[in-house]
C-alpha positions in Angstrom: -85.2 -1.2 -87.9 -88.6 -0.5 -89.1 -91.7 -3.0 -89.3 -91.2 -3.2 -93.3 -87.7 -4.0 -93.2 -88.2 -6.7 -90.3 -90.8 -8.5 -93.0 -88.6 -7.9 -96.0 -85.4 -9.3 -94.4 -87.6 -12.4 -93.2 -88.4 -13.0 -96.5 -85.2 -12.5 -97.9 -83.9 -15.1 -95.7 -86.5 -17.3 -96.4 -85.9 -17.6 -99.7 -82.3 -17.9 -99.4 -83.0 -20.8 -97.1 -84.8 -22.6 -99.6 -82.5 -22.7 -102.2 -79.7 -23.6 -99.6 -78.2 -27.2 -100.7 -78.6 -29.7 -98.3 -76.5 -30.0 -95.6 -74.8 -33.5 -96.0 -76.1 -36.2 -92.8 -72.7 -35.6 -91.1 -72.6 -36.4 -87.6 -71.1 -35.0 -84.5 -69.8 -38.3 -83.6 -68.5 -38.7 -87.3 -66.9 -35.8 -87.3 -65.2 -35.7 -84.5 -64.4 -39.1 -85.2 -62.2 -38.6 -88.7 -60.5 -35.1 -86.7 -59.1 -37.4 -84.3 -58.3 -40.0 -87.0 -55.9 -37.4 -88.5 -53.9 -35.8 -85.9 -53.5 -39.1 -85.0 -51.6 -40.1 -88.4 -50.4 -37.3 -88.2 -48.6 -38.0 -85.0 -46.9 -41.0 -85.6 -46.0 -39.9 -88.8 -43.8 -38.7 -86.7 -44.1 -38.6 -82.5 -42.2 -37.2 -80.7 -40.7 -37.8 -77.3 -41.1 -35.2 -73.9 -37.5 -34.2 -74.0 -38.3 -32.9 -78.4 -41.5 -31.6 -77.3 -39.4 -29.1 -74.8 -36.7 -28.9 -77.3 -40.4 -27.7 -80.1 -41.7 -26.2 -77.3 -38.5 -24.0 -76.6 -38.2 -23.2 -80.2 -41.4 -21.6 -80.8 -41.0 -19.3 -77.8 -37.3 -18.2 -78.9 -39.3 -17.0 -82.7 -41.7 -15.2 -80.7 -39.2 -13.3 -78.8 -40.2 -14.9 -75.5 -37.4 -17.0 -72.9 -36.8 -19.9 -71.8 -35.4 -21.5 -68.4 -35.2 -24.9 -67.9 -34.5 -26.4 -64.4 -35.9 -29.0 -61.7 -37.9 -29.2 -59.4 -35.4 -28.5 -56.4 -33.8 -25.4 -58.4 -36.6 -23.7 -60.2 -37.5 -21.2 -57.4 -34.2 -20.3 -56.7 -32.9 -19.8 -60.0 -36.2 -17.4 -60.6 -35.7 -15.5 -57.6 -31.7 -14.5 -58.9 -33.2 -13.9 -62.0 -35.8 -11.7 -60.7 -33.7 -9.6 -58.4 -31.0 -9.4 -61.0 -34.0 -7.6 -63.8 -34.6 -5.0 -61.2 -37.6 -6.5 -60.3 -38.9 -5.4 -56.9 -43.0 -6.0 -57.1 -43.8 -9.6 -58.1 -47.9 -10.4 -57.8 -48.3 -14.3 -57.9 -50.5 -16.5 -56.5 -49.8 -17.3 -52.7 -52.2 -20.3 -52.5 -50.6 -22.4 -54.8 -47.2 -24.5 -54.5 -45.4 -22.8 -56.6 -46.3 -19.3 -55.9 -45.7 -20.0 -51.9 -42.2 -21.9 -53.1 -41.8 -18.3 -55.0 -42.2 -16.5 -52.6 -40.1 -18.1 -50.3 -36.9 -18.0 -52.2 -37.1 -14.2 -53.0 -34.7 -11.8 -51.4 -35.4 -9.4 -49.1 -35.5 -6.3 -52.2 -38.1 -8.2 -54.0 -41.9 -8.0 -52.9 -44.3 -10.4 -52.8 -48.0 -9.6 -54.1 -51.0 -11.4 -54.4 -54.4 -10.6 -55.4 -56.0 -10.4 -52.8 -58.2 -6.9 -53.7 -60.6 -5.7 -55.9 -58.5 -4.1 -59.0 -60.6 -0.7 -58.2 -59.2 -0.5 -54.4 -55.6 -0.8 -56.0 -55.9 -0.1 -59.9 -53.2 2.4 -59.9 -50.5 1.0 -57.7 -51.4 -2.3 -59.5 -50.5 -0.7 -62.8 -48.2 2.2 -61.9 -45.6 -0.6 -59.3 -46.1 -3.9 -60.0 -43.4 -5.0 -62.5 -43.6 -9.2 -62.7 -46.8 -11.3 -62.8 -46.1 -15.2 -61.5 -48.5 -18.0 -63.0 -48.3 -21.5 -63.4 -50.3 -22.7 -66.6 -52.3 -25.1 -66.7 -50.2 -26.8 -69.9 -48.0 -26.6 -73.0 -48.6 -26.2 -76.9 -44.8 -28.0 -78.4 -46.0 -27.6 -81.6 -46.9 -23.4 -81.6 -44.6 -22.8 -78.5 -48.1 -22.0 -76.4 -49.1 -21.7 -72.8 -52.5 -22.3 -71.4 -53.5 -21.3 -68.5 -57.1 -21.2 -66.5 -57.1 -18.0 -64.5 -58.7 -18.0 -61.0 -59.9 -15.6 -58.0 -56.2 -16.2 -56.7 -54.5 -15.7 -60.5 -57.2 -13.9 -62.9 -55.8 -12.5 -66.5 -54.9 -9.2 -64.6 -51.4 -11.1 -63.4 -50.7 -12.0 -66.9 -51.6 -9.0 -68.3 -50.9 -6.2 -66.7 -47.4 -6.1 -65.1 -44.4 -5.4 -67.7 -43.0 -9.0 -66.9 -45.1 -11.6 -67.3 -43.2 -15.1 -65.8 -45.7 -18.2 -65.8 -44.3 -21.6 -64.9 -45.2 -24.9 -66.8 -44.2 -28.5 -65.8 -42.9 -30.8 -68.9 -45.2 -33.2 -68.1 -48.1 -31.6 -68.7 -47.2 -30.4 -72.8 -48.4 -31.9 -75.8 -47.9 -32.3 -78.8 -50.8 -30.0 -80.0 -53.5 -28.4 -79.9 -55.6 -31.5 -80.7 -53.8 -33.4 -78.3 -53.7 -31.0 -74.9 -58.1 -31.0 -76.5 -58.2 -35.1 -75.4 -56.1 -35.9 -73.5 -57.6 -32.6 -70.8 -61.0 -34.0 -71.8 -61.8 -30.0 -72.8 -65.6 -31.4 -74.0 -66.2 -32.6 -70.8 -66.0 -29.2 -68.9 -64.5 -26.9 -70.6 -63.1 -23.4 -68.4 -65.1 -20.8 -68.8 -61.9 -18.4 -69.7 -59.1 -20.1 -71.1 -56.2 -18.3 -71.7 -53.7 -19.5 -74.9 -50.0 -17.3 -74.3 -47.7 -17.6 -77.1 -44.6 -14.9 -76.4 -45.0 -11.3 -75.4 -48.0 -8.6 -76.6 -47.2 -7.2 -80.0 -48.4 -5.4 -82.8 -47.7 -3.7 -85.7 -48.7 -0.7 -87.6 -49.1 -0.1 -91.1 -45.5 -0.2 -92.4 -44.7 -3.5 -90.6 -43.1 -2.0 -87.0 -43.5 -4.3 -84.6 -43.6 -3.1 -81.5 -44.1 -5.1 -77.9 -46.0 -4.3 -74.9 -48.7 -2.3 -76.4 -51.7 -4.3 -75.1 -49.7 -6.2 -72.2 -46.1 -7.6 -71.2 -43.4 -6.6 -73.2 -41.7 -9.2 -71.9 -42.5 -13.2 -71.3 -40.3 -15.9 -69.5 -41.5 -19.0 -69.4 -40.3 -21.4 -67.1 -39.9 -25.3 -67.7 -39.7 -27.7 -65.0 -37.9 -30.5 -65.5 -37.8 -34.4 -64.4 -34.7 -35.6 -65.8 -36.4 -39.5 -64.7 -38.8 -38.8 -67.0 -37.7 -36.1 -69.9 -36.1 -38.8 -72.9 -40.1 -41.2 -72.5 -42.0 -40.9 -75.9 -45.7 -40.7 -75.5 -46.7 -38.8 -79.2 -48.8 -36.7 -78.5 -50.0 -36.7 -74.9 -48.3 -34.9 -72.0 -46.5 -36.9 -69.5 
């Protein structure tokens, strides 16, 4: 860009700013309070107990062509391991440092190999893309209103785990299921320290061409299984908005 063009641009922006209407004297705190009041009123009008949030979460996920598996803390690993073997999964990428990853790895049959993300992608890129059948992650929380998983990737389970394998399996604990995004932001106090990479997943990867023909798996997994671990003693409890 030439000096003359830069000067002309500066003059034009200066004229626009001088004629712009004055911004309303609304503080950030007042705006936050107004937004909080709006969503609180919405949830108070139609409060959802935990079992209702689970049902809504399942409905929205299935509408997006994902599959939801409900299980309790004692049985989920064995049930998921059985489903993986039946689906022909032979190589599963998971975080063996977390409790859920350890439980699943221990339950896998001999035909399903557990793999950990223990080396830079440059060292095993071809193997990762060509031989890993599925990736397993643990969601930080979920949003019932949209059937959305909130995932916080880290070094042991980077975004690659949920993006590269053709099947993504995500585990979510029912007690972390929020009514909506606003409830999650408030309950988890995102404003006090939001992760640098927070991923929201609402179904398998899909795209459409100009003729509106939907294709799955073009930019990520073709299939999404969501395992929701319920606690029978708390499924019927009501706490509108916040996770149990």
